[in-house]
C-alpha positions in Angstrom: -4.9 -23.4 21.9 -3.3 -22.5 18.6 -3.4 -18.9 17.4 -5.7 -20.0 14.5 -8.1 -21.6 17.0 -8.0 -18.6 19.3 -8.7 -16.2 16.5 -11.7 -18.3 15.3 -13.0 -18.4 18.8 -12.5 -14.7 19.3 -14.2 -13.8 16.1 -17.2 -16.0 17.0 -17.4 -14.4 20.4 -17.4 -10.9 18.8 -19.9 -12.1 16.2 -17.6 -10.9 13.5 -17.6 -13.3 10.6 -14.3 -13.5 8.7 -13.6 -16.1 5.9 -10.4 -18.1 5.8 -8.6 -15.6 3.6 -9.4 -12.8 6.1 -8.3 -14.9 9.0 -5.0 -15.6 7.2 -4.4 -11.9 6.6 -5.0 -11.2 10.3 -2.6 -13.8 11.4 0.0 -12.8 8.8 -0.3 -9.2 10.2 0.2 -10.5 13.7 3.3 -12.3 12.6 4.7 -9.2 10.9 4.2 -7.2 14.1 6.0 -9.8 16.1 8.9 -9.9 13.6 9.3 -6.2 13.2 8.8 -5.5 16.9 12.3 -6.7 17.6 13.8 -3.9 15.6 11.1 -1.2 15.5 9.6 -1.5 19.0 6.1 -1.3 17.6 4.3 -2.5 20.8 5.1 -3.3 24.4 3.2 -6.6 24.0 5.6 -9.4 23.0 3.7 -12.7 23.2 1.7 -13.6 20.0 -1.3 -14.9 22.1 -1.4 -11.6 24.0 -1.1 -9.6 20.8 -4.1 -11.6 19.4 -6.4 -10.4 22.2 -4.9 -7.0 23.0 -4.4 -5.9 19.4 -6.4 -7.9 16.8 -9.6 -8.7 18.8 -9.5 -5.4 20.7 -9.5 -3.6 17.4 -12.3 -5.7 15.9 -14.5 -5.3 19.0 -15.5 -1.8 17.8 -16.6 -2.8 14.3 -20.4 -2.6 15.1 -20.0 1.1 15.8 -18.0 1.9 12.6 -20.3 3.7 10.1 -20.3 2.7 6.4 -18.1 4.8 4.2 -14.8 6.6 4.8 -12.8 5.9 8.1 -9.8 7.8 9.5 -7.6 6.0 12.0 -5.9 8.9 13.7 -2.5 8.0 15.3 -2.5 4.5 13.8 1.0 3.5 15.0 1.5 0.0 13.8 -1.8 0.0 12.0 -4.2 -0.4 15.0 -7.2 -0.5 14.8 -7.2 0.4 11.1 -5.6 -2.7 9.6 -7.7 -5.3 11.4 -10.9 -3.3 10.7 -9.9 -3.0 7.0 -9.4 -6.7 6.8 -12.7 -7.5 8.3 -14.6 -4.8 6.4 -13.3 -4.7 2.8 -16.4 -2.6 1.7 -15.2 0.4 3.6 -12.3 2.8 2.8 -9.7 3.4 5.4 -7.1 6.2 5.8 -4.3 5.5 8.4 -2.7 8.7 9.7 0.5 8.9 11.8 3.4 11.3 12.2 5.9 8.5 12.6 7.6 7.6 9.3 9.2 4.6 10.9 5.9 3.1 11.9 4.2 3.9 8.6 7.1 2.1 6.8 6.0 -1.0 8.7 2.4 -0.4 7.8 3.2 0.1 4.1 5.2 -3.1 4.0 2.4 -4.9 5.8 -0.2 -3.7 3.3 1.9 -5.0 0.4 2.4 -8.4 2.0 -1.2 -9.0 3.1 -2.5 -7.3 -0.1 -5.0 -4.8 1.3 -6.3 -2.4 -1.3 -8.9 -0.4 0.8 -6.2 1.4 2.8 -4.3 4.6 2.2 -1.6 6.1 4.4 -1.0 9.7 5.5 2.3 10.6 7.2 1.5 13.8 9.1 0.1 15.1 12.4 -3.7 15.3 12.7 -3.5 19.1 13.2 -1.8 19.5 9.9 -4.0 17.1 7.9 -6.4 18.7 5.4 -8.2 16.0 3.4 -10.4 16.9 0.4 -13.4 15.1 1.9 -14.5 14.6 5.5 -14.8 11.2 7.1 -17.8 9.2 8.2 -15.9 7.8 11.2 -12.8 8.9 13.0 -11.3 6.4 15.4 -8.4 6.6 17.7 -6.6 4.2 20.0 -3.6 6.4 20.9 -4.9 9.8 21.9 -4.6 10.2 25.7 -7.0 13.1 25.9 -10.6 13.3 24.7 -10.6 17.1 24.5 -7.6 17.1 22.1 -9.0 14.3 20.0 -12.4 16.0 19.7 -10.8 19.4 18.9 -8.8 18.0 16.0 -11.3 15.4 14.8 -14.2 17.9 14.6 -12.4 19.6 11.7 -12.3 16.4 9.8 -15.6 14.6 10.5 -18.7 14.7 8.3 -21.7 16.6 9.8 -23.4 13.3 10.8 -20.2 11.4 11.4 -18.9 9.8 14.7 -15.7 10.2 16.6 -14.7 7.0 18.4 -12.1 6.9 21.1 -11.0 3.6 22.4 -10.2 3.6 26.1 -9.5 1.3 29.0 -11.3 2.1 32.3 -14.3 4.4 32.1 -12.7 7.8 31.3 -14.6 9.9 33.9 -11.9 12.5 34.4 -11.4 13.1 30.6 -15.2 13.4 30.1 -15.4 15.9 32.9 -12.6 17.9 31.3 -14.4 18.3 28.0 -15.3 21.9 27.2 -18.7 20.6 26.0 -19.8 17.3 27.6 -22.8 17.1 25.3 -20.6 16.0 22.5 -20.5 12.5 24.1 -23.3 10.4 22.7 -22.5 7.3 24.7 -19.8 5.3 26.4 -20.0 1.6 25.5 -18.3 -1.1 27.6 -16.5 -3.6 25.4 -15.9 -7.2 26.0 -12.7 -8.4 24.3 -12.1 -12.1 24.2 -9.0 -13.1 26.1 -8.8 -9.7 28.0 -9.7 -9.2 31.7 -9.0 -5.5 31.6 -11.8 -3.0 31.1 -12.3 -1.5 27.7 -14.7 1.3 26.7 -15.6 3.1 23.5 -16.4 6.8 23.8 -18.7 7.9 20.9 -18.8 11.6 20.2 -20.1 13.9 17.5 -18.5 17.1 16.2 -20.6 19.7 18.0 -23.4 20.0 20.5 -26.8 19.3 19.0 
């Protein structure tokens, strides 16, 4: 199956409609990751078909839980999940945050090539980030620890906003280690087309209600 066909099938399985221009942007982004990966080591995944499921479709699988408005992708790395979400959801505004100048150079080049205008970049650590306005959604794919993510994201999230942590297997130990377990609203199992591995989305709020 071609990448184009696999992407269309994956979007249909996720019930995420994207027009031809959006699909072209997603595939162009995938091609840029593959090309730059040889020099910048952006991801351990090397095969384009595997990148499609593990990066693009995995990122898009969380779209139903992303609130309208302003979104922060904390620790975006090569632009995941922020760029795929921004392509699929042009009505939202995205801020991609990362402390790695090297990776953000790739992201900046990508935004210019695929012409995304609903994304801004911030080259700093989350603990040093002080935006003028708080975010409706904060999402992260890279934080290994829920407690650390919650501690930093709580200072940046709107009062009724959601903190979303993308995880593999059900993160029982991390949840048990939270100082306040009541901040977890739900843990949603995700089904990503083309992936057999478990994926979960941990949805949290800023403080116990």
